[in-house]
C-alpha positions in Angstrom: 191.7 103.6 -84.5 189.9 102.6 -87.8 186.6 102.4 -89.7 183.9 100.1 -88.6 181.1 98.9 -90.2 182.3 98.1 -89.5 185.2 100.1 -88.7 185.7 100.5 -84.8 187.6 103.2 -83.2 189.4 103.3 -80.1 187.2 105.3 -78.0 183.7 104.8 -79.5 181.3 103.8 -77.1 177.7 102.4 -77.5 175.2 100.4 -75.5 176.3 97.5 -77.7 180.1 98.0 -77.0 179.0 98.1 -73.2 177.5 94.8 -73.5 173.8 95.7 -72.5 172.5 93.8 -75.4 169.5 91.3 -75.8 166.3 90.6 -74.8 163.2 93.0 -75.0 160.6 92.9 -72.6 161.6 90.4 -70.0 160.0 91.2 -66.9 161.5 88.6 -64.7 164.0 89.2 -62.2 165.2 92.9 -62.0 163.3 94.4 -64.7 161.6 97.6 -63.7 157.8 98.2 -64.0 156.7 100.6 -66.4 156.3 103.3 -63.4 160.1 103.0 -62.7 161.2 103.7 -66.2 162.5 106.8 -67.6 161.6 108.3 -71.1 165.1 110.0 -71.6 168.3 108.1 -72.0 171.4 110.1 -71.2 174.8 108.9 -72.7 178.2 109.9 -74.4 180.0 109.9 -77.6 183.6 110.2 -78.6 184.1 110.9 -82.1 182.7 113.6 -84.2 181.0 112.2 -87.2 182.1 113.5 -90.5 178.9 112.6 -92.6 175.4 111.1 -92.1 175.5 109.4 -95.6 174.7 106.1 -94.2 175.3 104.6 -97.7 178.7 105.9 -98.3 180.2 106.0 -94.8 182.0 103.1 -93.4 182.9 104.5 -90.0 181.3 103.8 -86.6 181.1 107.5 -86.0 178.5 107.6 -88.5 176.9 104.3 -88.2 176.0 104.6 -84.3 173.9 107.7 -85.3 172.1 106.8 -88.2 171.4 103.2 -87.2 168.8 105.0 -85.2 167.6 107.3 -88.1 167.0 104.9 -91.0 165.8 101.2 -91.0 166.7 98.7 -93.8 165.0 95.5 -95.0 165.9 93.5 -92.1 167.2 93.8 -88.6 168.2 91.4 -85.9 166.0 90.8 -82.7 166.7 90.2 -79.1 168.1 86.6 -79.6 170.3 87.2 -82.7 167.6 86.2 -84.9 166.9 88.1 -88.5 163.4 89.5 -88.7 161.4 91.7 -90.9 162.1 95.4 -90.7 161.0 97.5 -93.7 160.7 94.0 -95.5 157.6 92.5 -94.3 158.5 89.2 -96.0 161.0 87.4 -98.2 161.6 84.3 -100.3 164.6 82.9 -101.9 165.0 81.0 -105.2 165.9 77.2 -105.2 169.3 78.0 -106.4 169.9 80.6 -103.4 170.8 83.3 -106.1 167.6 85.3 -106.1 166.1 87.1 -102.9 162.8 89.0 -103.5 161.5 91.2 -100.5 157.8 92.3 -99.9 158.3 95.9 -98.9 156.1 97.3 -95.8 153.2 99.6 -97.0 152.6 102.8 -95.4 156.2 103.3 -94.0 157.0 107.4 -94.2 160.1 109.2 -95.0 159.8 112.4 -92.8 161.8 115.4 -92.4 163.8 116.6 -89.1 160.2 118.1 -88.2 158.6 114.9 -88.4 156.7 115.9 -91.4 155.7 113.3 -94.0 158.0 113.8 -97.1 157.4 110.5 -99.0 156.3 106.9 -98.8 159.3 104.4 -98.7 158.9 102.3 -101.8 161.2 99.5 -103.3 163.1 101.9 -105.9 164.5 103.6 -103.0 166.7 100.6 -102.6 168.0 101.1 -106.3 168.6 104.8 -105.5 170.4 103.8 -102.5 172.5 101.2 -104.1 173.4 103.5 -107.2 174.3 106.1 -104.7 176.8 103.8 -103.0 178.4 103.5 -106.3 178.2 107.1 -107.6 179.8 108.3 -104.1 182.2 105.5 -104.0 180.9 104.2 -100.9 183.4 103.2 -98.2 181.4 99.6 -98.2 181.2 98.8 -101.7 183.6 95.9 -100.8 180.7 94.2 -98.8 178.5 93.9 -102.3 180.6 94.5 -105.2 181.2 90.9 -105.8 177.8 89.7 -104.7 175.2 91.4 -106.6 175.3 90.2 -110.4 176.4 92.9 -112.7 177.6 95.5 -109.8 181.1 94.9 -110.2 181.0 95.6 -113.9 179.2 98.5 -113.2 181.5 100.0 -110.8 184.3 99.2 -113.1 182.9 101.1 -115.9 182.5 98.0 -118.1 178.7 98.5 -118.1 177.1 102.0 -118.2 173.6 101.0 -117.5 172.6 100.6 -114.0 169.6 98.5 -115.2 172.1 95.7 -115.9 172.9 95.3 -112.0 170.9 92.4 -110.5 168.8 94.8 -108.3 165.1 95.4 -109.2 162.1 97.2 -107.9 158.4 96.9 -108.7 157.0 99.8 -107.0 153.3 98.7 -107.9 153.7 95.2 -106.6 155.8 96.5 -103.6 158.8 93.8 -104.1 162.7 94.5 -104.3 164.6 91.6 -106.0 168.2 91.0 -105.8 170.0 88.6 -108.0 173.5 87.3 -106.6 176.4 85.9 -108.7 176.7 83.0 -106.3 174.5 81.5 -103.5 175.4 83.5 -100.0 173.7 81.8 -97.0 174.7 85.0 -95.5 173.2 87.5 -97.8 170.1 88.5 -95.4 172.5 89.2 -92.6 174.4 91.7 -95.4 170.9 93.5 -95.6 171.4 94.7 -92.1 174.2 96.7 -93.3 173.5 100.3 -94.3 175.0 100.3 -97.7 171.8 98.3 -98.7 169.3 101.0 -97.0 167.0 103.1 -99.1 167.5 106.6 -100.2 164.5 108.8 -101.3 165.4 109.8 -105.3 163.9 113.1 -105.1 165.3 114.4 -101.8 168.7 112.8 -103.1 168.5 115.0 -106.1 167.3 118.1 -104.0 170.2 118.0 -101.6 172.9 117.2 -104.4 176.4 117.1 -102.8 175.0 118.1 -99.6 173.1 114.9 -99.1 174.4 113.4 -95.8 175.8 116.7 -94.3 176.2 116.5 -90.8 173.1 118.5 -89.1 169.5 117.7 -88.7 168.4 118.4 -92.5 171.1 116.3 -94.3 169.1 113.2 -94.7 165.4 111.9 -94.4 164.1 109.6 -91.6 162.2 106.3 -91.5 163.6 105.0 -88.3 162.8 105.2 -84.6 164.4 108.6 -83.7 164.9 112.0 -85.5 167.9 114.1 -84.6 167.3 117.4 -83.1 170.6 118.7 -82.1 174.2 118.4 -83.5 176.8 120.7 -81.5 180.2 119.9 -82.3 182.1 118.5 -79.4 179.3 119.3 -77.2 176.0 117.3 -77.6 174.0 115.5 -80.0 170.2 114.7 -79.1 167.5 112.5 -80.7 163.7 112.4 -80.3 161.3 109.8 -81.0 160.0 109.4 -84.6 156.2 110.1 -84.1 155.4 108.5 -87.6 157.8 105.6 -86.9 156.1 102.1 -88.2 157.0 100.3 -85.0 156.3 102.9 -82.2 155.4 100.2 -79.8 159.1 99.0 -79.4 160.4 102.7 -78.8 160.4 103.1 -75.1 162.3 106.2 -74.8 161.4 109.6 -76.1 164.7 111.4 -75.9 168.3 110.5 -76.2 171.0 112.9 -75.0 174.6 112.5 -75.9 177.5 114.5 -74.3 180.8 114.9 -75.9 183.6 113.1 -74.0 187.4 113.2 -75.0 188.6 110.6 -72.6 190.8 112.6 -70.6 189.2 112.2 -67.3 187.7 108.7 -66.9 186.4 109.7 -63.5 184.0 112.0 -65.4 182.0 109.0 -66.5 181.6 107.5 -62.7 180.9 111.0 -61.5 178.4 111.7 -64.2 176.4 108.3 -63.3 176.4 109.5 -59.7 174.9 112.6 -60.1 172.4 111.4 -62.9 174.0 113.0 -65.6 174.7 109.5 -67.2 172.5 106.7 -67.5 175.4 104.3 -68.3 179.0 104.5 -67.5 182.3 102.5 -67.9 184.4 102.6 -64.9 188.1 101.6 -64.6 189.6 99.7 -62.0 192.9 101.4 -62.5 191.4 104.4 -61.4 191.6 105.5 -57.5 187.6 106.1 -57.5 187.1 102.6 -58.2 187.5 101.3 -54.6 184.3 103.9 -53.7 182.2 102.1 -56.1 179.4 100.1 -54.7 180.0 96.7 -55.8 176.4 95.5 -55.7 176.0 97.7 -58.7 179.0 96.7 -60.7 178.1 94.8 -63.9 180.6 93.0 -66.3 179.6 93.2 -69.7 179.4 90.2 -72.2 182.0 89.4 -74.9 181.7 91.2 -78.1 182.6 89.8 -81.6 184.7 92.8 -82.7 188.3 92.4 -82.7 190.7 95.2 -81.5 194.1 94.5 -83.1 197.5 96.3 -83.7 199.3 96.7 -87.2 202.3 97.6 -88.8 202.6 100.4 -91.6 204.4 98.3 -94.3 205.1 101.2 -96.5 205.3 104.2 -94.5 205.8 107.5 -96.6 204.9 110.0 -94.2 206.9 111.1 -91.1 205.4 114.5 -90.1 205.1 113.4 -86.4 208.4 111.4 -86.2 211.8 112.6 -84.7 213.7 109.6 -86.6 216.7 110.3 -88.6 217.0 108.7 -92.1 218.9 105.6 -91.1 216.5 105.1 -88.5 213.7 105.3 -90.6 215.2 103.1 -93.3 216.2 100.3 -90.5 212.6 100.3 -89.1 211.1 100.0 -92.6 213.5 96.9 -93.4 212.9 95.5 -89.9 208.9 95.8 -90.1 209.2 93.7 -93.7 211.1 90.9 -92.0 208.6 88.2 -90.9 210.8 87.1 -87.7 211.0 90.7 -86.6 207.1 91.0 -86.7 206.7 87.7 -85.1 209.1 88.9 -82.1 206.7 91.9 -81.6 203.9 89.6 -81.7 205.4 86.9 -79.0 206.8 89.7 -76.9 203.4 91.6 -76.4 201.8 90.9 -73.2 198.2 91.4 -74.1 196.9 90.6 -70.7 198.5 93.7 -69.2 197.7 95.6 -72.1 194.0 94.9 -71.7 194.2 95.3 -67.6 194.7 99.1 -68.6 191.2 99.2 -69.4 189.4 96.3 -67.6 191.7 95.8 -64.4 193.2 92.7 -63.4 189.8 91.0 -62.2 189.0 90.5 -65.8 192.3 88.5 -66.3 192.6 87.1 -69.8 189.2 86.9 -70.7 188.9 89.6 -73.1 192.2 88.6 -74.9 191.8 87.8 -78.5 194.7 85.8 -80.5 192.8 85.5 -83.9 190.8 88.0 -85.9 187.9 85.8 -86.3 186.2 84.7 -82.8 186.9 80.9 -82.1 183.0 80.2 -82.0 182.0 82.6 -84.9 180.8 79.6 -87.0 181.2 75.6 -86.9 183.4 73.2 -88.7 182.2 69.5 -88.6 180.6 70.4 -85.2 183.7 71.9 -83.7 184.5 75.7 -83.1 186.5 77.6 -86.0 189.3 78.1 -83.7 190.2 74.7 -83.6 191.0 74.6 -87.2 193.0 77.9 -86.9 195.0 76.2 -84.4 195.7 73.2 -86.6 196.7 75.2 -89.6 199.2 77.4 -87.4 200.9 74.4 -86.1 201.1 73.0 -89.6 202.5 76.4 -90.9 204.9 76.9 -88.1 206.1 74.4 -85.2 206.3 77.2 -82.8 202.6 77.3 -82.5 203.0 73.8 -80.8 203.6 75.7 -77.6 201.5 78.7 -78.5 197.7 78.8 -78.4 195.6 81.0 -80.4 192.2 80.4 -78.5 190.6 83.3 -77.2 190.3 84.5 -73.5 194.1 83.3 -72.8 197.4 84.7 -73.0 198.4 82.0 -75.3 200.7 83.8 -77.8 202.7 85.7 -75.2 205.8 83.7 -75.1 209.2 85.9 -74.1 211.4 82.5 -75.2 209.6 82.4 -78.6 210.1 86.0 -79.0 213.7 86.1 -78.1 214.4 83.2 -80.7 212.4 85.1 -83.5 214.3 88.2 -82.8 217.6 86.8 -82.8 216.7 85.0 -86.1 215.6 88.4 -87.4 218.7 90.1 -86.2 221.0 87.7 -88.4 218.9 88.4 -91.6 218.8 92.2 -90.6 222.5 92.3 -90.3 223.1 90.9 -93.7 221.2 93.9 -94.8 223.6 96.3 -93.1 221.5 96.8 -90.1 223.2 96.6 -86.7 220.5 96.3 -83.7 221.9 96.7 -80.2 220.8 98.9 -77.2 222.7 101.6 -78.4 221.0 101.3 -82.0 217.7 100.1 -81.2 214.8 99.6 -84.2 212.7 102.7 -83.4 209.1 102.3 -84.1 206.6 105.3 -83.8 203.0 104.8 -82.5 200.7 107.5 -82.3 198.1 107.9 -79.3 195.4 110.5 -78.4 196.8 112.9 -75.9 193.7 113.3 -74.1 192.7 109.6 -73.8 194.2 108.7 -70.5 193.4 104.9 -71.0 194.8 104.9 -74.2 198.2 106.4 -73.1 198.1 103.5 -70.5 197.8 100.9 -73.2 200.2 102.3 -75.6 202.7 102.6 -72.5 201.9 98.9 -71.6 202.6 97.8 -75.0 206.0 99.9 -74.9 207.2 98.4 -71.7 206.5 94.7 -73.0 208.2 95.2 -76.0 211.2 97.2 -74.8 211.8 94.7 -71.8 211.2 91.4 -73.8 213.4 92.2 -76.6 216.3 93.5 -74.3 216.0 97.2 -75.2 216.9 96.5 -78.7 213.4 97.7 -80.0 212.4 101.0 -79.0 208.8 102.1 -79.0 208.3 105.9 -79.5 204.9 106.9 -78.1 203.8 110.2 -80.0 200.9 112.1 -78.5 198.8 113.8 -80.8 195.6 116.1 -80.1 192.4 114.3 -80.8 192.0 116.0 -84.3 195.5 115.2 -85.3 195.2 111.6 -83.9 191.9 111.0 -85.7 193.1 112.4 -89.1 196.4 110.5 -88.9 195.0 106.8 -88.1 191.3 107.1 -88.4 190.2 109.2 -91.2 193.7 109.1 -93.2 192.2 108.9 -96.9 195.0 106.8 -98.5 198.0 104.6 -97.4 200.3 107.6 -98.0 198.6 109.4 -95.3 199.4 107.1 -92.5 202.0 108.6 -90.3 203.2 105.8 -87.8 205.3 102.4 -87.8 202.9 100.8 -85.6 199.2 101.4 -84.9 197.5 99.9 -81.7 194.0 101.0 -82.0 192.5 99.7 -84.8 189.3 97.3 -84.8 186.9 95.4 -86.8 183.4 93.9 -86.3 181.5 91.7 -88.8 179.6 92.8 -91.4 177.8 89.3 -91.9 177.8 85.8 -90.7 180.9 84.4 -92.4 184.7 84.4 -91.8 185.0 86.3 -94.9 183.6 89.5 -93.2 186.9 89.7 -90.9 189.5 88.2 -93.4 188.6 90.0 -96.7 189.6 93.4 -95.1 193.2 93.0 -95.8 192.7 91.6 -99.4 195.4 93.5 -101.6 192.7 93.5 -104.3 189.8 95.1 -102.6 190.4 94.9 -98.8 188.6 97.7 -97.2 191.5 98.1 -94.4 194.6 97.6 -96.9 195.1 101.3 -96.8 195.4 101.0 -93.1 198.5 98.8 -93.2 200.1 101.0 -96.0 199.0 99.9 -99.3 196.5 100.9 -101.8 194.2 98.3 -103.1 194.2 97.2 -106.7 190.8 97.9 -107.0 191.4 101.7 -106.2 195.0 102.3 -107.3 195.5 104.8 -109.7 199.0 105.1 -111.4 202.3 103.7 -109.9 201.9 101.3 -107.0 204.3 102.7 -104.5 204.0 99.6 -102.2 204.5 97.0 -104.7 208.0 96.2 -103.3 206.7 95.9 -99.8 203.8 93.7 -101.0 206.1 91.2 -102.3 208.3 91.1 -99.2 205.6 90.1 -97.2 204.4 87.5 -99.6 200.9 89.3 -99.8 199.8 87.4 -102.9 200.0 84.4 -100.9 197.4 85.6 -98.5 195.1 86.7 -101.5 195.2 83.1 -103.0 194.1 81.5 -99.8 191.3 84.1 -99.8 190.3 83.2 -103.1 190.4 79.4 -102.3 187.9 80.2 -99.4 185.9 82.9 -101.2 185.1 80.6 -104.2 183.7 77.7 -102.1 179.9 78.2 -102.1 178.2 74.8 -101.6 180.4 73.1 -98.8 180.3 75.4 -96.0 182.8 73.0 -93.8 185.2 73.1 -96.7 184.8 77.3 -97.1 185.3 77.9 -93.3 188.2 75.3 -93.3 189.9 77.3 -96.2 189.1 80.7 -94.1 190.9 79.1 -91.1 194.0 78.6 -93.2 194.2 82.1 -94.3 193.3 83.2 -90.8 196.4 81.2 -89.6 198.6 82.7 -92.4 197.6 86.2 -91.3 198.4 85.5 -87.7 201.9 83.7 -88.5 202.9 86.4 -90.9 201.8 89.0 -88.6 199.9 91.1 -90.9 198.1 92.2 -87.7 198.3 91.5 -84.3 194.7 90.7 -82.8 194.7 92.0 -79.0 191.3 91.8 -77.4 187.5 92.1 -77.7 185.1 94.3 -76.2 183.5 93.0 -73.0 184.5 91.8 -69.7 184.6 95.4 -68.6 182.8 96.8 -65.4 180.0 99.1 -66.0 177.3 100.8 -63.9 173.9 101.3 -65.9 170.2 101.9 -65.7 169.8 100.3 -69.0 167.0 97.4 -68.3 169.2 94.1 -68.7 169.0 92.7 -72.3 166.4 95.1 -73.7 167.9 96.1 -76.8 168.9 94.3 -80.0 171.6 91.6 -80.1 173.2 90.7 -83.3 176.4 89.3 -82.2 178.2 92.4 -83.7 176.9 91.8 -87.2 175.5 94.8 -89.2 174.7 98.1 -87.2 171.6 97.3 -85.6 173.1 97.2 -82.1 173.7 101.0 -82.2 170.1 101.4 -82.3 168.2 102.6 -79.2 165.0 101.0 -80.4 163.7 98.2 -77.8 165.8 99.8 -75.1 164.3 100.7 -71.8 165.7 102.6 -69.1 165.0 102.3 -65.5 165.6 105.2 -62.6 167.7 103.3 -60.5 171.1 101.3 -61.2 170.8 97.9 -62.3 172.0 95.5 -59.5 174.6 93.1 -60.3 172.5 90.1 -59.0 169.4 91.1 -61.1 171.7 91.2 -64.1 173.1 87.8 -63.7 169.8 86.2 -63.3 168.7 88.0 -66.6 171.8 87.0 -68.2 171.0 83.2 -67.8 167.3 83.4 -68.8 168.6 85.2 -71.8 171.5 82.6 -72.7 169.3 80.0 -72.5 166.6 81.8 -74.9 169.5 82.6 -77.5 170.5 79.0 -77.6 166.7 77.6 -78.1 166.3 80.3 -80.9 169.7 79.4 -82.7 169.1 75.7 -82.6 165.5 76.2 -83.9 166.7 78.3 -86.7 169.5 75.8 -87.7 166.8 73.1 -88.2 
């Protein structure tokens, strides 16, 4: 489990993650009339938030809450188009480096009781960005290299924040960003919460308590205000009576009950008893045969990537039972590229995904690259085509493997065996004998209360142990939820990562460019670099413990590929092609093992089909319950299918129009 937005945890659920995204107010097909709508939405949450500081925190547990509490400059609409939010309009300079936003007048900051605190003004965004630096925001990577002068201020080369390329004119109601280079995707970045406003007086008043979890930790200008935070029990919101866009808020109350994942049948039973208005159901559970098939809806594919990774420089062994020799052997094996490839090729991802979605979904959710195939186009072809070509140029083995998503194209036992035999030869030269009696032992943690997660970990174990002849042993370490979260989700430094293999990581895009996926493993400033056992150069203090491991896996080669791509601003085809080469390097060197994307999972729902924001995973808008409508009866599969076709047609039309 890791951070999201964009860091996505293993069991975090939202309306977006369950695939009920999209069009607002479509009255055709199965959409309920107003008299059939409910003013309350009852659902679940699965991870306790540690902070409501939306500018600082990069964790999904924060974002899925605060996206409902605080609006930013722009937002996505129901068709994945960027629209005005608190910026009523904007203009871009001819060189693409200066963005000027006209801030909407009359929008109020309110407290937890809905009382006016102050008017939202352009300088609130300046306060927000400065707070991001002062608090060492987990999301600084997103904007540090974009806004002129910001990196120098972060590094202490400049002591004057006025040198940073953000200017506010409260009298004129304008906010201006000056960028280092033109970024065609800049507006998509503004939908992310590090670029959100903060009221300076309130920030000063709260001091270090700003963002404390509770109803009074922040101010609100968004569609909802929280009314309750009961740890591991309930979180509740009410509609903001002073919201600037009240006409698009259709639900008055949101009630979220804590769910630990230990009893998947609770979701189904809760839906049947009207405790929940939305529920994921699991084909592997015995109750599934009793579900009314006419109400089963299969959710759409999401743009996030769930992936596994190795700890390339493990330092902590609190959870391990391995002796010193076994620890040393595992470390050396993980640093061996052929060994990592053997794990990747021998991993039956389809069976792993089946533990969650059931065999009916087949390989549809399987993801074999970090960036989705169709995330961008290169000379009119899907991005994934370029990744496949780059892989084949990198490694002839890929001529018999396929990186395309929705297919088990990387699972190949023969390729796994060849890679493993090659690894054994080189590891033997290092004094490591591998056999069934002396296997390489890899520790992988799992939340002991997560029944589906345990099933997935067991599936991974079975694949690897069977396909590598029992000479690699996967040691599943069950931890209570808090220990698991602290081990693999909230681990503050590389040293705190207590595992060899982590299965439950995830990432979703922050903006519409491949960099949003691939820069996360940059050894210079990658947001997820500590999740694979390394400290980034940007945050490193003192000696770099991981310097030898970084060299062993040639991590600087990956950075060089990123640099080439990131430094191309004018020719998007060339830029995306360069990122495809970096993506191919990541896959072939097994820096991470993409497993699946959310979606293609069966659900029961009362959420009116396509009545919420659709951003294709970009930003945090999809966590918002704005626009959402809830009907009193379960949505029928036939109605959902009819609405889906109409919505897909509309999305295609809107996207084509925006490209002109």
